[in-house]
N, C-alpha and C positions, 0 to 999 in steps of 0.2 A: 307860918302867921296869920290872922284872919287879914282879910280885906276891913279897911275900915267903915263902918257905917255913913255912906254920903248922902242918904234919903234925906230930903227936908219938909216939914209940913209947915202949910199955907195955913192958917186960917181964914174962911168965908163969909164969916160973919154970919150966915144963918143957920149955924149948928154943923154946919160940915167943914171939912177940913180938905185939901188936897194934899194927896202924899206925893212929890214927886222926886222920882229914880234918878241915879245919877246918870242913865242915859236918855234924861227928858221927859220920858213917859210919867204920865201921871195918873193918877187913882182918885178920886173923890169917897171918903168914908165920913162917917158921924165921928164929929168932934172927941164925943165922949169915947170912942175907942182909941185917940192917940196915944193915951200911957200902957195899952197891953200891946199896939204893933212896934211901938218906939224902937222896943229891944232886937227886931230882926233888922238885917241886911235886904231888904227886898229889892228882885230885879224880876224884868218882865220876859218871863218863859217864850217861846218858838209860837205857842199857841195864842198869845199876847196876854194871858193872866198874870199877877202877880205871886212870885212864888217867892218864899224864904227857905235856906237851909240851914241846917242845925246841928249841931253833935247829942246825940244822947246815948249813951252805954259802948262807946268807941265806935259811932255807927252813923253817918251822915242820913238822916231824914230832913223830907221838902216838908211843906206846908204851904198848900194856897191860901191867898189873902181871904178870898169870898169863901173857903171853907172854912177858917177860923173864926169868922164872924157871925154866920149863919147855923145853927144848930141841925145837925142832920140825923135820923133815926135809922135803924134796920129796912125796915119798910120804908123808907125814903132816904136814901143815901146820896142824893145827886143835891147841889145846890144849882136854881137856874136863876139868873139876871133876869127880871120883870121887865125889862125895855128894852134886852138884847142888848144892852151896853157893858162890855168885860169892864168898862172901869168905874162904870158906877156901881160903888160897892158900899154903897149905904143899905143899913139892915131893912128899911122901910122896901128897899129894890128887892133886896134878896130872898128866896123861899125855899125851903125844902120840900122835894119829889123824887118822882120816881124815874129813872132813865126813860121810860115811855113819854111823861110829863115832860122832861128836859128837850126831847124831842117835837112834840107838840108844841113848843115855842120857839122854837127856830126861824130863823127871818129866810125869807126866798133863797133859791136855790142860785149862786152866780152864772150855773145852766144852765138853768130856764130863760128858756128862747120865747115864750109866748107873752112874758110881762106878768102874770097872773099866779097868784100859789095856786100848785094842785093842774092847771091846765096845760094842756101840750096840743099841738097845731099836728093833724093825723095825714101823713100822704095827701091824701083827697080833699084838702083844705079846712075840713069840719075839727071843730075843739072839742077834745077827751076834756072829759074832770074825772079827777082821780082823787081820792084820799087814803089815807093812812092809819093803823091804828094796832097798837100790840103788836108788831111787826107783819101785821097783815095789810094787803092792798088790796083797794075795794075801787070797782071800775064805774063811773057814778050818771053814766050816760056822754052820748054823741049829739054834740048842739052846734048852730049855723052860725053860733055868734060866738066871741071871746066873751061878751059881759055875761051872756046865759049862763056859758061853761064856769067863769069866776063865781057866778052867785051860787052855783050848786056846789062846789067845793064850800066855798063860805058856809053855807049851811050844815053841810057834814063835819065840818071843825067846830059849828058853834054846837053842835047836838052830840058831838061825841068827845071835846076837849073842853069842857066847862070853859074854868078859869083860864088856862093856858092855853086857848086858841090862841093863833096869828095869824092876820090876814095877808102881810106884805113880809 
């Protein structure tokens, strides 16, 4: 027997609605999408995205909220959250992209110890700037200060990542 749908929809009054899951996790969507999403029992998966399961042709299938709301294509099969917030699923915050473009927009790694995206500290104390694009890594130079290295990495992202460039 399927579990009852215990999701709540709270109208925020600004054209958006908060989808509150049974676990307490919340996702913001456009109010116009509520009727399409209401029939699904949404949960939060281990990666933090809203996901629903359903049966089709005797098999269990899964759909992610952000993929249901954003049209993808063969050329751009991924969905990018522009602001990097998985809980913000307003259509204005979602865009179709390639895997590379999605990686361009990722946040600074929690393992980063310099505090600047694309910069690491060499054993000699100098700052190395690096960039990545389409699976290739580029050494951008060694710098005396963190600020110089961060500026070089930011220029690389601006020049090569276009609208998907994220600096923090």
